[in-house]
C-alpha positions as CSV (number, residue, x, y, z in Angstrom):
1,M,-16.1,-2.7,-31.3
2,F,-18.2,0.0,-29.8
3,E,-21.3,0.8,-31.7
4,V,-21.7,4.4,-32.7
5,R,-25.2,5.9,-32.7
6,N,-26.6,7.6,-35.8
7,D,-27.4,10.7,-33.7
8,E,-24.1,10.8,-31.8
9,P,-23.7,14.5,-30.7
10,Q,-20.7,16.4,-32.0
11,Y,-19.3,17.1,-28.6
12,A,-18.8,13.3,-28.1
13,L,-16.5,13.0,-31.1
14,L,-12.7,13.2,-30.9
15,S,-11.6,16.2,-33.0
16,D,-7.8,16.5,-32.6
17,K,-6.1,17.5,-35.8
18,E,-2.7,19.2,-35.1
19,T,-0.7,17.9,-32.1
20,K,2.6,18.8,-30.4
21,V,5.7,16.6,-30.6
22,R,6.5,16.5,-26.9
23,N,4.6,17.0,-23.7
24,R,5.6,19.3,-20.8
25,Y,7.7,16.5,-19.2
26,G,9.8,16.1,-22.3
27,Q,8.2,12.8,-23.4
28,N,7.3,12.1,-27.0
29,I,3.6,12.3,-27.6
30,E,3.9,9.9,-30.5
31,L,4.4,6.6,-28.7
32,T,5.7,4.5,-31.5
33,D,7.8,4.8,-34.7
34,A,6.1,4.6,-38.0
35,D,7.6,1.1,-38.6
36,S,7.1,-0.2,-35.1
37,E,5.8,-3.7,-34.6
38,L,3.4,-2.3,-32.1
39,R,1.4,-0.6,-34.8
40,N,-1.5,-2.0,-36.7
41,K,-2.5,-4.5,-34.0
42,S,-6.0,-5.0,-32.9
43,L,-7.0,-4.5,-29.2
44,N,-9.4,-7.4,-29.6
45,I,-12.2,-5.5,-27.9
46,N,-15.1,-7.9,-27.3
47,G,-13.3,-10.4,-29.6
48,D,-13.4,-8.0,-32.5
49,A,-10.2,-8.2,-34.6
50,D,-10.7,-4.9,-36.4
51,I,-8.3,-2.0,-35.9
52,G,-9.5,1.5,-35.1
53,E,-9.2,4.2,-37.7
54,N,-8.4,7.0,-35.3
55,P,-5.6,9.0,-36.9
56,N,-4.0,9.7,-33.5
57,R,-4.2,6.1,-32.3
58,Y,-0.6,5.9,-31.3
59,K,-0.4,9.3,-29.5
60,Q,-0.7,9.9,-25.8
61,H,-4.2,11.0,-24.9
62,G,-5.4,12.5,-21.7
63,F,-8.2,14.2,-19.8
64,Y,-8.8,17.9,-19.7
65,F,-10.7,19.2,-16.7
66,N,-12.2,22.7,-16.5
67,A,-12.7,23.4,-12.8
68,D,-14.5,26.6,-13.6
69,N,-17.4,24.7,-15.2
70,C,-17.8,21.6,-12.9
71,I,-21.1,21.8,-11.0
72,G,-20.6,18.6,-9.0
73,C,-23.5,16.8,-10.6
74,H,-21.7,13.4,-10.7
75,A,-23.0,12.6,-14.2
76,C,-19.4,11.6,-15.2
77,E,-19.4,9.1,-12.3
78,S,-22.8,7.6,-13.3
79,A,-21.9,7.3,-17.0
80,C,-18.6,5.6,-16.2
81,S,-20.2,3.2,-13.7
82,E,-23.0,2.3,-16.1
83,K,-20.8,1.7,-19.1
84,N,-18.3,-0.4,-17.2
85,D,-20.8,-2.1,-14.9
86,V,-18.9,-0.9,-11.8
87,P,-20.2,-2.1,-8.4
88,I,-22.0,0.5,-6.4
89,H,-19.3,0.6,-3.7
90,L,-16.6,1.5,-6.3
91,A,-16.0,4.3,-8.7
92,Y,-13.4,4.5,-11.5
93,R,-14.2,8.2,-11.7
94,S,-15.2,10.2,-8.6
95,V,-16.0,13.8,-7.8
96,G,-14.6,15.3,-4.6
97,F,-14.1,18.9,-3.6
98,V,-12.2,21.5,-1.6
99,E,-13.7,24.6,-0.1
100,G,-12.5,28.0,1.2
101,G,-13.8,31.1,2.8
102,T,-17.0,31.7,4.7
103,F,-20.4,33.2,3.8
104,P,-20.9,35.3,1.8
105,D,-17.5,34.7,0.2
106,Y,-17.7,30.9,0.3
107,Q,-16.1,29.0,-2.6
108,R,-16.2,25.4,-3.5
109,L,-13.9,23.8,-6.1
110,N,-15.1,20.5,-7.5
111,I,-12.5,18.0,-8.9
112,S,-13.5,15.1,-11.1
113,M,-10.8,12.5,-11.2
114,A,-10.1,9.1,-12.7
115,C,-6.9,7.3,-13.8
116,N,-4.5,9.7,-15.4
117,H,-2.8,7.1,-17.6
118,C,0.6,8.5,-16.5
119,D,3.8,8.6,-18.5
120,D,5.5,6.7,-15.6
121,P,2.8,4.6,-14.1
122,V,4.0,3.4,-10.7
123,C,1.1,1.0,-10.6
124,L,2.6,-0.9,-13.5
125,T,6.1,-1.1,-12.0
126,G,4.8,-1.9,-8.6
127,C,2.3,-4.7,-9.5
128,P,3.8,-8.1,-8.7
129,T,1.4,-10.0,-11.1
130,R,2.0,-7.8,-14.2
131,A,-1.7,-7.1,-14.4
132,Y,-0.9,-3.6,-15.8
133,T,0.1,-2.7,-19.3
134,K,0.8,0.7,-20.9
135,F,-0.4,0.4,-24.5
136,A,1.0,2.2,-27.5
137,E,-2.6,2.8,-28.4
138,Y,-3.6,6.1,-26.9
139,G,-1.1,5.7,-24.1
140,A,-3.8,3.9,-22.0
141,V,-2.7,2.1,-18.8
142,L,-4.9,-0.9,-18.7
143,Q,-5.3,-3.4,-15.9
144,D,-6.6,-7.0,-16.1
145,P,-8.6,-8.0,-12.9
146,D,-8.4,-11.7,-13.9
147,I,-4.6,-11.6,-13.5
148,C,-4.7,-9.5,-10.2
149,F,-4.5,-11.5,-7.0
150,G,-5.7,-8.6,-4.8
151,C,-2.5,-7.5,-2.9
152,G,-3.6,-3.9,-3.3
153,Y,0.0,-2.6,-3.7
154,C,-1.0,-0.5,-6.7
155,T,-3.5,1.3,-4.5
156,W,-0.6,2.2,-2.2
157,V,1.7,3.6,-4.8
158,C,-0.8,5.5,-7.0
159,P,-0.9,9.2,-5.9
160,Y,-4.4,9.6,-7.2
161,N,-6.4,6.7,-5.8
162,A,-7.1,5.5,-9.3
163,P,-6.9,1.6,-8.9
164,Q,-9.9,0.4,-6.9
165,L,-9.6,-2.7,-4.6
166,D,-12.9,-4.4,-4.4
167,P,-13.4,-5.6,-0.8
168,V,-16.0,-8.1,-2.0
169,K,-14.3,-9.7,-5.0
170,G,-10.8,-9.2,-3.7
171,E,-9.4,-7.8,-6.9
172,V,-8.4,-4.5,-8.3
173,S,-9.9,-2.7,-11.4
174,K,-9.7,0.8,-12.8
175,C,-10.5,3.2,-15.6
176,N,-9.7,1.8,-19.0
177,M,-9.8,5.2,-20.9
178,C,-12.9,3.8,-22.8
179,V,-10.5,2.5,-25.5
180,D,-13.4,0.8,-27.2
181,R,-15.0,4.2,-27.8
182,L,-11.6,5.8,-28.8
183,E,-11.3,3.2,-31.5
184,V,-14.4,4.6,-33.2
185,N,-13.4,8.2,-32.6
186,L,-15.7,8.8,-29.6
187,K,-14.6,10.4,-26.4
188,P,-14.8,8.4,-23.1
189,A,-18.3,8.0,-21.6
190,C,-17.6,10.3,-18.7
191,V,-16.6,13.2,-21.0
192,A,-19.7,12.7,-23.3
193,A,-21.9,12.7,-20.2
194,C,-20.5,15.9,-18.6
195,L,-23.4,18.4,-18.2
196,G,-21.2,21.5,-17.5
197,N,-18.7,20.9,-20.3
198,A,-16.1,20.6,-17.6
199,L,-14.5,17.4,-18.9
200,D,-12.8,17.0,-22.2
201,F,-10.4,14.5,-23.8
202,G,-7.9,14.3,-26.6
203,V,-4.2,14.2,-27.5
204,I,-2.3,15.5,-24.5
205,E,-1.2,19.2,-24.4
206,N,-3.9,20.1,-26.9
207,I,-6.1,22.8,-25.4
208,P,-9.7,22.3,-26.3
209,E,-11.7,24.9,-28.2
210,N,-12.8,27.9,-26.1
211,R,-10.2,27.1,-23.3
212,V,-7.3,29.2,-22.3
213,Q,-5.3,27.2,-19.8
214,A,-3.6,23.8,-19.6
215,K,-2.2,23.7,-16.0
216,A,-0.7,20.6,-14.5
217,E,-2.0,21.2,-10.9
218,I,-5.0,22.7,-9.0
219,P,-5.7,22.8,-5.3
220,G,-6.2,19.3,-3.9
221,F,-4.3,17.6,-6.8
222,P,-1.2,15.7,-5.6
223,T,2.3,16.5,-7.0
224,T,2.9,15.5,-10.6
225,D,6.6,14.7,-10.0
226,I,5.9,11.0,-9.1
227,T,4.2,9.7,-12.2
228,H,3.8,12.6,-14.8
229,P,0.0,12.3,-15.1
230,N,-1.7,12.9,-18.4
231,I,-4.4,15.4,-17.2
232,R,-4.5,19.1,-17.7
233,F,-6.6,21.7,-15.9
234,Q,-8.2,25.1,-16.4
235,Q,-9.0,27.3,-13.3
236,T,-9.2,31.0,-14.1
237,R,-11.3,31.9,-11.1
238,S,-9.3,33.1,-8.2
239,T,-9.3,31.0,-5.1
240,H,-8.8,31.7,-1.4
241,R,-5.3,31.3,0.0
242,E,-6.5,28.3,1.9
243,M,-8.7,25.5,0.7
244,T,-9.9,22.7,3.0
245,R,-11.1,19.2,2.6
246,T,-14.5,18.1,3.8
247,D,-13.5,14.4,4.3
248,S,-11.8,13.0,7.4
249,M,-8.2,13.6,6.2
250,P,-6.6,16.3,8.4
251,L,-5.4,18.2,5.4
252,K,-5.9,21.6,3.8
253,Y,-4.1,23.3,1.0
254,H,-2.2,26.6,1.3
255,R,-1.1,28.7,-1.6
256,D,2.7,29.2,-1.9
257,D,3.2,32.5,-3.7
258,N,6.8,31.8,-4.4
259,E,6.0,28.7,-6.5
260,G,2.5,29.7,-7.5
261,K,0.9,26.4,-6.3
262,F,-1.1,25.0,-3.4
263,K,0.7,22.8,-0.9
264,P,-0.7,20.4,1.7
265,V,-0.6,21.5,5.3
266,V,-2.1,20.1,8.5
267,D,-5.7,20.8,9.3
268,E,-6.2,20.3,13.0
269,K,-9.9,19.3,12.5
270,M,-9.7,16.7,15.3
271,G,-8.3,19.1,17.9
272,R,-5.3,18.2,20.1
273,E,-6.8,15.7,22.5
274,K,-5.1,12.3,22.7
275,H,-7.2,9.2,22.1
276,W,-6.7,5.4,22.4
277,N,-8.5,3.9,19.4
278,L,-6.9,0.6,20.3
279,R,-9.5,-1.6,18.7
280,K,-9.3,0.2,15.4
281,L,-5.5,0.2,15.6
282,L,-5.0,-3.5,16.4
283,T,-7.7,-4.9,14.1
284,S,-7.2,-2.9,10.9
285,H,-7.2,-4.3,7.4
286,E,-3.4,-4.3,7.5
287,S,-3.0,-6.5,10.6
288,A,-1.8,-9.3,8.4
289,H,1.1,-7.1,7.2
290,V,1.9,-6.3,10.9
291,I,2.2,-10.0,11.7
292,F,4.0,-10.9,8.4
293,T,6.7,-8.1,8.7
294,L,7.4,-8.7,12.4
295,F,7.5,-12.5,12.1
296,T,9.6,-12.5,9.0
297,Q,12.1,-10.0,10.3
298,A,12.3,-11.9,13.6
299,T,13.0,-15.3,12.0
300,V,15.5,-13.9,9.5
301,G,17.3,-12.2,12.3
302,A,17.4,-15.4,14.4
303,F,18.6,-17.4,11.4
304,L,21.3,-14.9,10.5
305,M,22.5,-15.0,14.1
306,L,22.5,-18.8,14.1
307,I,24.4,-19.1,10.9
308,A,26.7,-16.0,11.1
309,G,27.6,-16.5,14.7
310,P,30.5,-18.8,14.1
311,L,31.7,-16.7,11.1
312,V,32.0,-13.5,13.1
313,G,33.6,-15.2,16.1
314,I,30.7,-14.8,18.6
315,A,31.4,-17.9,20.7
316,S,28.1,-17.9,22.5
317,L,26.2,-17.9,19.3
318,A,28.5,-20.4,17.7
319,A,27.7,-22.8,20.4
320,L,24.0,-22.9,19.4
321,Q,24.7,-25.2,16.4
322,S,26.0,-27.9,18.7
323,S,23.8,-27.5,21.7
324,A,20.4,-28.8,22.8
325,V,18.9,-25.6,21.7
326,L,19.4,-26.2,18.0
327,L,16.3,-28.4,17.3
328,P,13.8,-26.4,19.3
329,L,15.2,-23.2,17.8
330,I,14.8,-24.4,14.2
331,I,11.3,-25.6,15.0
332,A,10.4,-22.3,16.5
333,M,11.7,-20.4,13.5
334,V,9.8,-22.6,11.1
335,I,6.6,-22.2,13.0
336,I,6.9,-18.4,13.3
337,S,7.9,-18.0,9.7
338,T,5.0,-20.2,8.5
339,I,2.5,-18.2,10.5
340,G,3.8,-15.0,8.9
341,L,3.6,-16.3,5.4
342,F,0.2,-17.8,6.0
343,K,-1.2,-14.5,7.3
344,L,0.2,-12.6,4.3
345,N,-1.2,-15.1,1.8
346,M,-4.6,-15.1,3.3
347,H,-4.5,-11.3,3.2
348,L,-4.6,-11.5,-0.6
349,G,-7.9,-11.1,-2.4
350,K,-7.2,-14.4,-4.2
351,P,-4.9,-16.5,-2.0
352,H,-5.0,-19.4,-4.4
353,R,-3.2,-17.2,-7.0
354,F,-0.2,-16.5,-4.7
355,Y,2.2,-17.9,-7.3
356,R,1.5,-14.9,-9.5
357,G,3.5,-12.8,-7.1
358,F,6.7,-13.8,-8.9
359,N,5.5,-12.5,-12.3
360,N,7.2,-9.1,-12.1
361,L,10.7,-9.7,-10.7
362,R,12.2,-7.3,-13.3
363,L,10.3,-4.2,-11.9
364,S,8.3,-4.8,-8.7
365,P,9.9,-4.7,-5.3
366,V,6.9,-6.8,-4.1
367,S,7.8,-9.6,-6.4
368,R,11.4,-9.4,-5.2
369,E,10.4,-9.4,-1.6
370,I,8.2,-12.4,-2.2
371,A,11.0,-14.2,-4.0
372,G,13.5,-13.4,-1.3
373,V,11.3,-14.4,1.6
374,S,10.2,-17.6,-0.2
375,L,13.8,-18.6,-0.9
376,F,14.6,-17.8,2.8
377,Y,11.8,-20.1,3.8
378,T,13.1,-22.8,1.5
379,G,16.6,-22.4,2.9
380,L,15.2,-22.5,6.5
381,L,13.3,-25.7,5.8
382,G,16.2,-27.3,4.0
383,Y,18.5,-26.5,6.9
384,A,16.0,-27.8,9.4
385,V,15.9,-31.1,7.6
386,F,19.7,-31.7,7.0
387,A,21.4,-29.9,9.9
388,L,20.3,-32.4,12.4
389,F,22.2,-35.3,10.7
390,D,25.7,-36.1,11.9
391,N,27.0,-36.9,8.4
392,P,29.5,-34.9,6.3
393,I,27.3,-35.0,3.2
394,M,24.2,-34.0,5.1
395,Q,26.1,-31.2,6.7
396,F,27.3,-30.0,3.4
397,I,23.8,-29.9,2.1
398,A,22.7,-28.1,5.2
399,D,25.4,-25.5,4.7
400,C,24.2,-24.9,1.1
401,F,20.7,-24.4,2.4
402,A,22.1,-22.1,5.2
403,F,23.8,-20.0,2.5
404,I,20.6,-19.8,0.5
405,G,18.6,-18.8,3.5
406,T,21.1,-16.2,4.7
407,L,21.5,-14.5,1.4
408,S,17.8,-14.6,0.4
409,G,16.7,-13.5,3.8
410,A,18.9,-10.4,3.5
411,I,17.6,-9.8,0.0
412,G,14.0,-10.3,1.1
413,L,14.3,-7.8,4.0
414,F,16.0,-5.2,1.7
415,Y,13.1,-5.3,-0.7
416,M,10.6,-5.4,2.1
417,Y,12.1,-2.0,3.0
418,K,12.2,-0.8,-0.6
419,L,8.5,-1.6,-1.2
420,Y,7.5,0.8,1.6
421,R,9.7,3.7,0.2
422,I,6.6,5.1,-1.6
423,P,6.6,8.7,-2.7
424,A,2.8,8.7,-2.6
425,R,3.0,7.9,1.2
426,P,5.4,10.4,2.7
427,F,5.1,8.9,6.2
428,W,6.7,5.7,5.0
429,N,9.1,7.3,2.5
430,H,11.8,7.9,5.1
431,W,15.0,6.0,6.1
432,Q,13.4,5.3,9.5
433,T,11.4,2.5,7.8
434,G,14.7,0.8,7.2
435,S,16.0,1.4,10.8
436,A,12.7,0.1,12.2
437,F,12.9,-3.1,10.1
438,L,16.5,-3.7,10.9
439,G,16.0,-2.9,14.6
440,S,13.1,-5.5,14.7
441,M,15.3,-8.0,13.0
442,L,18.0,-7.7,15.6
443,S,15.8,-7.3,18.7
444,F,13.1,-9.9,17.9
445,G,15.6,-12.3,16.3
446,A,17.6,-12.3,19.5
447,L,14.4,-12.6,21.5
448,I,13.5,-15.8,19.7
449,I,16.8,-17.4,20.5
450,A,16.7,-16.2,24.1
451,A,13.2,-17.6,24.7
452,V,14.1,-21.0,23.2
453,G,17.4,-20.9,25.1
454,V,15.8,-20.3,28.5
455,C,13.4,-23.2,27.8
456,A,16.0,-25.7,26.6
457,L,19.2,-24.8,28.6
458,P,20.0,-24.8,32.3
459,L,19.6,-21.2,33.3
460,A,22.1,-21.4,36.1
461,E,25.0,-22.4,33.9
462,L,27.6,-19.8,33.0
463,T,27.4,-20.6,29.3
464,T,23.6,-19.9,29.3
465,Q,24.2,-16.6,31.2
466,V,26.8,-15.5,28.6
467,L,24.5,-16.4,25.8
468,L,21.6,-14.4,27.3
469,Q,24.0,-11.5,27.9
470,T,25.1,-11.5,24.3
471,L,21.5,-11.7,23.1
472,A,20.5,-8.9,25.5
473,T,23.2,-6.8,23.9
474,I,21.9,-7.5,20.4
475,M,18.4,-6.6,21.6
476,A,19.6,-3.3,23.1
477,V,21.3,-2.4,19.8
478,G,18.1,-3.2,17.8
479,L,15.9,-1.3,20.2
480,A,18.3,1.7,20.2
481,L,18.4,1.7,16.4
482,E,14.6,1.7,16.3
483,G,14.3,4.4,18.9
484,I,16.8,6.7,17.2
485,G,14.9,6.3,13.9
486,H,11.6,7.1,15.6
487,I,13.0,10.3,17.2
488,V,14.4,11.6,13.8
489,H,11.3,10.5,12.0
490,A,8.9,12.3,14.3
491,R,11.0,15.5,14.0
492,D,11.1,15.3,10.2
493,M,7.4,14.5,9.8
494,Q,6.4,17.3,12.1
495,V,8.0,20.0,9.9
496,S,7.4,18.3,6.5
497,A,5.5,20.1,3.8
498,N,3.5,17.1,2.8
499,E,1.0,14.5,4.0
500,G,3.7,13.3,6.4
501,A,2.9,16.2,8.7
502,A,-0.8,15.2,8.7
503,S,0.3,11.6,9.6
504,Y,2.3,13.0,12.5
505,Y,-0.7,15.0,13.7
506,R,-2.8,11.8,13.6
507,Q,-0.1,10.1,15.5
508,V,-0.2,12.5,18.5
509,T,-4.0,12.9,18.5
510,Q,-6.1,10.1,17.1
511,Y,-3.6,7.5,18.3
512,G,-1.8,9.7,20.8
513,K,-2.1,7.4,23.8
514,P,-0.9,4.2,22.0
515,Y,1.9,6.3,20.6
516,L,3.0,7.4,24.1
517,L,2.6,3.9,25.4
518,R,4.8,2.5,22.5
519,N,7.5,5.1,23.2
520,G,7.5,4.4,26.9
521,L,7.6,0.6,26.4
522,L,10.4,1.0,23.9
523,G,12.5,3.1,26.3
524,F,11.7,0.6,29.2
525,S,12.7,-2.4,27.0
526,L,16.0,-0.6,26.0
527,V,16.9,0.1,29.6
528,L,16.1,-3.4,30.8
529,A,18.0,-5.1,27.9
530,T,21.0,-2.8,28.5
531,L,21.0,-3.7,32.3
532,I,21.0,-7.4,31.5
533,A,23.7,-6.9,28.9
534,M,25.9,-4.9,31.1
535,S,25.4,-6.7,34.4
536,G,25.0,-10.2,33.1
537,L,22.3,-10.7,35.7
538,S,19.2,-12.3,34.3
539,S,16.2,-14.2,35.7
540,L,13.0,-15.7,34.4
541,V,11.1,-12.7,35.9
542,M,13.3,-10.2,34.1
543,G,13.2,-12.1,30.9
544,L,9.4,-12.4,31.0
545,I,9.0,-8.7,31.7
546,L,11.3,-7.9,28.8
547,T,9.5,-10.3,26.5
548,V,6.1,-8.8,27.2
549,S,7.4,-5.3,26.9
550,M,9.1,-6.0,23.6
551,L,6.0,-7.8,22.1
552,A,3.7,-5.0,23.1
553,T,6.2,-2.4,21.7
554,G,6.4,-4.3,18.4
555,A,2.7,-4.8,18.0
556,L,1.8,-1.2,18.8
557,G,4.7,0.3,16.8
558,R,4.1,-1.8,13.6
559,S,0.3,-1.2,13.9
560,L,0.9,2.5,14.1
561,F,3.2,2.3,11.1
562,F,0.3,1.1,8.9
563,A,-2.6,3.0,10.6
564,L,-1.0,6.4,10.5
565,V,0.0,6.7,6.9
566,I,-1.9,9.3,4.8
567,P,-1.5,9.0,1.1
568,T,-1.2,11.8,-1.5
569,T,-4.8,11.1,-2.6
570,M,-7.6,13.2,-4.1
571,P,-10.1,14.8,-1.7
572,G,-13.4,13.2,-1.2
573,A,-16.8,14.6,-0.2
574,F,-18.9,14.4,3.0
575,F,-19.8,10.7,2.4
576,W,-18.3,9.5,-0.9
577,K,-14.6,8.6,-0.8
578,N,-14.4,9.6,2.9
579,D,-12.6,7.1,5.1
580,G,-14.2,8.5,8.2
581,F,-17.7,7.8,6.8
582,V,-16.6,4.3,5.6
583,D,-15.5,3.4,9.1
584,H,-18.7,4.8,10.5
585,A,-20.9,3.0,8.0
586,R,-19.3,-0.3,8.7
587,A,-19.5,0.2,12.5
588,T,-23.1,1.2,12.6
589,G,-24.6,-1.0,9.9
590,L,-25.2,1.7,7.3
591,A,-23.0,-0.3,5.0
592,D,-25.9,-2.8,4.8
593,A,-27.8,-0.2,2.6
594,P,-26.1,-0.3,-0.8
595,Q,-27.1,3.3,-1.6
596,H,-24.4,4.5,0.8
597,G,-21.7,3.1,-1.5
598,V,-19.9,1.2,1.3
599,A,-19.2,-2.6,1.4
600,Y,-17.9,-4.9,4.1
601,E,-14.8,-6.8,3.4
602,R,-16.2,-10.2,2.6
603,H,-13.4,-12.2,0.8
604,H,-11.6,-15.2,2.2
605,A,-10.6,-14.6,5.8
606,F,-13.4,-12.2,6.3
607,K,-15.9,-14.7,5.0
608,V,-14.5,-17.2,7.6
609,N,-15.1,-14.7,10.4
610,E,-18.6,-14.1,9.2
611,L,-19.2,-17.9,9.1
612,I,-18.0,-18.2,12.7
613,Q,-20.2,-15.3,13.8
614,T,-23.2,-16.9,12.1
615,F,-22.6,-20.2,13.8
616,K,-22.6,-18.5,17.2
617,E,-25.8,-16.5,16.6
618,N,-27.9,-18.7,14.4
619,S,-29.1,-22.2,14.0
620,L,-27.3,-24.9,12.0
621,K,-29.8,-24.5,9.2
622,D,-29.2,-20.8,8.9
623,M,-25.4,-21.4,9.0
624,M,-25.7,-23.8,6.0
625,T,-27.6,-21.2,4.1
626,H,-24.9,-18.7,4.9
627,V,-22.2,-21.1,3.8
628,K,-24.0,-21.5,0.4
629,W,-24.2,-17.7,0.1
630,I,-20.5,-17.3,0.9
631,F,-19.2,-19.8,-1.6
632,G,-21.8,-18.7,-4.1
633,K,-20.2,-15.2,-4.1
């Protein structure tokens, strides 16, 4: 248990006496019944079996932030980091700010933010490993880094950037509400350390002494509709109608007088000039997701066409199961699917813990996607083994695996779509995500079959030409579906009243030239596929041009999908919690100085890259020293 000092100041002690029954969202503040089995259990803090004597132990607690008092001294950050031994490149609590006006009427509003221990924690429902638990004690949402395998999905779904993915250890950790201090009636360390008396803590909806407000939102704070966060604000000083961020996010906040709250709008701080930024686009941290999603959608599409062709009466596809193309097609699908799964697994912070991805099938779309794709892969392998035998029993077994692969592939792609429908990332939270995924499944699935067919079948034969014409039709349908989705998505994002509009602005400026190139290639691929489908004329040259165009379209489009998204996150500062500065520090070497609070991504695949670079630049002796350092970490 936490040790209380003899001279503990009064302001560090919890002092709630009377509390309300329900919070503003209609949830009970008392989290358990008097006779609940959840009561009277020890949290086993540091192995201590004692139970805290806090009279409000089973009531929802939360932070109270007085924006009028915060001076931006960062004492709360320091106290939190010291108590929890947080690495210098992470912060469970961070202070950012927004500003408005000009001299002499300049105003700066500081915001100190940590985990809000929400009523509906999306990190808990999204985590595939079940590393999160919402406790009846204090309503704390706690996370176990030892269970986490470093997928980072909780950092995607949280609107407040509370979970912190460590790029060195490859695991997530976060604010734990200092439950060890609460057990002995002490407020969290950040609250006790606050110099300006801006932070407070207690049972939610209780307004601290000498405070007059308990608002749910202030400028820069994302919407409360997603998770119902347990934090309340006071801000009595008037603000300018427009408050801007100083970090690299192209966002500012404009006051809506009808609703009495600030809403995010685009801040064109990067101008209107179009840029390439191809290297950053194609080598981002999410490149593994680009490969996995495209490769999985393509192989599922090809497998569905192979198996469902005879069932829907498409003669040219039905002939695939008895032709010379079957074996190379199965081998191609297995190879492509294996590469996609390997890239996804190596993207994890702890790839050797991949099996934990099945832990939360009841709640997490990630777990369901993993289960669906894994079963599809099993069905594909089983079909690959048994479909080649000319034996009724073997064919029956192959049909069973085909059924498993078909059903699980469809389920896997559905939950692949669902896991990206994230309210905290408005750019993704649109039906166009589904149309893009379905379009890729059709177009690239048909492309795999066409590529194998051209290599394995005589191109001059009529049956081959009919097959290629059918596949070109499917490609055209997929490309058209994707193109329609992009058009509607761009229109909706451009006029949206959220971070989606900022993502659209980034799309036409920071990545404006790749965006135009993707659109042009998509249109060109659609026209060429349509011509082949309608005329029936195809050649190796036309096929090669179409293949290159589609591959470039897919790589650019899916990379843009991941690079453009702007989350509903808290504002940072000039350096701290500023993605622009993080990129600059890593590119220029400033990240080598720990005082900048930036770390390189050094786990697993990144360590291998570093090892290769060391081999190229240094002697064998230096390389062995580097190897010892890498595996020592």
